[in-house]
N, C-alpha and C positions, 0 to 999 in steps of 0.2 A: 508536339512536345509539350507548351503549355496548357491545350486542349487536354493531353493526358495525365497532365499532373493537377487534376482538377482539386479543389478543395474536401471533398468528399476522398476522393481516393490518398491523399496528404494523410488526410483524418485516420484514415484504414489504416496506412503504413505509420502512423505513430501511435496506435495499439496496439499492430502485431510486433513490430520492432520493442515495444517496451514489456511486453506479454513474453517476450522473447529472451530479453535479454533476465527479463525478470525468475522467470522459470527455470533459466539454463544455470543462474546462480543456485536458489536454494536449493535444485538436484543434487547440483554439486558437493553444496553444504552439506544436503543431509546423506550423504550417500559415502562423504568422504572422514568427516569427523563425530567426533564424539561427541553428546546432548553435555553441553557448556564446556567446548572445550574451545582455547581461547589459540588464536592465532598473531603473535606481535608484528605488525606492520611498521610503525612507530610507538612513540609516546602518548600520543593524544588520535591514534588511530587502530582500533583493533580489529577481525572478524572471530566475534561470539555466536557460536551457536547456540543458541536459544528457541524457542517455542512457546505458541501462547494460546487463549483458548479465544481471546477476544476480539478489540478492535485493533486500530493502527498506535503504536508505539507498545507495542503492550498493555494495554489497558483492556482492565474487563470486567466489564458492564452486561448485565442481565442473562440470557441463560445462552448459552453455542446456538440450539439450533433457531431462537428467536436471533440472534445477531446473523447467522448467515443465510437467513429468508429477507431479512431488513436489506442485509449487503445487495441480496440479488433484487427486493425489488428497486433499490436505488438506484442499481444500474438499469436496469429498464427505463425510470425515472430518465438516466442522463442521457440514453441513449436516445430518447425522444427527444429530447433538447438538441443535443446535438445536431440532428437531421433539421430537425427548426430552423438552428442560425444556420447551417449552409443554405439549406434553401433559400432562406432572408439574406446573403450574401452578406456573412457581418466578416469581418478583419479577420486574413489567415490569423494571425497570431490571438487570438480571442479564439478560434478554432481549436489552435493545435492545444490554448490552454483546458479547454473541457476535454480533447482526448486525453491528454494527462492524466485528468483526475477521473476519465474513464476508465482507459488502462490499469493504474492501479488497485481500482476499487475491482475488475476482473482478475489481476494478478492475486489476489488474496481469498477472491471465493474459486479459484482454482484451489489452493489448498485446502478450503474448509471441507469443500464438496468431495474433492479425490483422496488426498492425501492419507487417510486414514481407511481407504480400501487398499492403496497401490503400495502402501509402503509398511514395514514392520515395526516394531518401540525403538524409539531412540534412545538409548543409557547412554550412563558413565563408563559403561563397558561395554557395549557392541553398539556399532555403526548400522545403521539404517540401511533394508537395500529394497526392491524392487520384491512384490509376492505376488503369487494368484489369489484371485478374488476371494476372500474369507476368511484372509491368513492375514489380514491386517489388520494395525490396533485400531480400530473403529471403525464405527458403520458409517455410511454416506450421511454428508453436512455436516460429520462429529471429526473432521478432519483439524490439528494443529496448526498454526500460521507460523513460517518458518522464518526465522527475524536473524539476524547476523552483524549488519552495520555497527559499531559501538566506538564513537568520538568524547573520552573523557578529554575534553580540551581542557580544561582546570579540574587539578583531583590535587585539594589541599583540606585544611583542617582551622575549622571557625577559632577565631581568639576566643580565649577564654573568658575574657571579659564581657565575653557576649553574652547578654540573657537567654538561657533556654533551651539555646544548639551552642554555646561557648565547647570548645573540644573537641566538636563532631566533625565527622567526616562531609566533606561537603565536594559533589563533583556535579561538573555541568562541560558538558551533556550526558546525562547519565541512559538515559532511553535505547535501549536497540533496537533496529528497525532496518527493513526490506528497500529492497531496488520499486516497489510498488508502493509503498509510505512515502520514501522521497519524491516519487513520479505526483502521489495526491498533493503533496504539500507545494512544490515549486507550481503545479497548475493553482491550487487555491492561493496562493503567496501573489502569481504573477497578475491573477486579474483582479486581485482587491489593490495591488498596487499602479497595475498599468490599463486596465481593462472595463476599469469601474462604469462607467458611462455606457460598455457593450452589456453590460453585465441588466444597469440599469432602466437601460431600451428593453431591452430582452424583456426583460419581469413585467415594465409596464406596455407594453404590446400585446403578452401573452393576459395581461389584465382586462385590456379592452376589449380582446377579443373573447373573453368570460362574461362582460358587462354586456356585448351585445347579444349574445347569446340567452 
């Protein structure tokens, strides 16, 4: 059993599990909710269906094709790095963190590459459904990333006496994100908090290898 659950297999299982959960949530939201429809869970947690053409948490920087291509290249680099740290026998915790980052990146790539081809448009008055090839809302690589988790933990107004922002609404946390974004964020934060030495060691090892070449 111990041999079967090698670090490489556990890494693959983490990636597959995150992808399965991420895509299941996105497909359910996409095929059951109107665009910008909101489901009230608690006063600080909503399922709010929106889509974005950009990067994590709805940021839109550069062109769509560039972003999708960048994601694919980044995933290739992460896969190479993950295979290397598995072979060099880094801790399972560090490998799990990198696996989360990889899975999250792959989850959003699936949306960008395929969703425009397999779904029709989500609107305020129409719920999307699967469609035959060629009838989707966009072409390959131009799909929108589905977001749904909204946590307005603090929803208030700035005091009137404050300069510039007085009287304006203040919401924390305002970005809408998905399960893949959460996996990336948890992976990165965990690496920075708990595995800084492992990250530095792997980077130094990589640098020394290139220097020898």
